[in-house]
N, C-alpha and C positions, 0 to 999 in steps of 0.2 A: 268786719273782722271776725265776728262770730260764725258767719257762714263759711269762711275760709278754714277756720279751726275744725268745724264739723266735717267739711269736705275732706281735709287731709287726714283726719282721724279715721273716717270711714275708709279712705283709700288705704291707710296703713293696716287696718283690720282686714280688708280684702286681700292685700298683698300677703299678709301672714297666713290667711286661710289657703290661698293659692300655693304658697310655698310649702305648707304642710302636705297638700295633695301631691305636689311635685316630689317632695321628700319621700313619701311612702310609695310613690309610683316608680321613681327611678333611683334615687340615692340609696334608700334602704336596701333594695335587693343587691345593688352594686357593693355596698359595704358588707353585706352578708356573704357575698361571693368571694370577696377579697380576704376578710378576716376568718380565721379558723376557730378561734376560741370565742365562747359566748360572752365572756367578760369584755374582751377587746371590742367585739361587735357592738355590744350595748353601750360601751363608753363612747365610741365614735358616733353612734346614732344619737345619743343624748347631746353630745357636744355640737353636732351640726344642727339638730332640731331646736335646741334651747338657746344656743349662743350664735352660731353662724348665720342662720337664716334670718332671725330678727334683726341682727346688725345690718345685714344686706338690705333688708326692707327699710330700715330707718335711714340708711345712707341714700336710698332712692328717694324717699320723701324729702330729706334735707336738700338734695339736688333739685328736686322739683320746686320747692319753696324758694330757694335761691334764684332759680331761673325766673320764676314768676315775679319776685321782687325786682330783679334786674330789668325785666320788661316794664314794670310799673315805673321805676325811677327813670328809665330811658324815655318813657312817654311824657314824663313831667318836664324834663329838660329840653 
């Protein structure tokens, strides 16, 4: 069980790092192009970087854990 926790914790950290690179590579320039005011641009960037992307990464991890548990319980029965 300890190995699974470490595995998924490291996967979550990796996904968060990758999502930050994707954010600054694609989403950040797109938001700067669309928003005209600096306050609006900074607000949308903060919302996507601090709330949206971690939630998406956590949903991916939960889906992977549920899939793994389903495979485990299917193999038992």
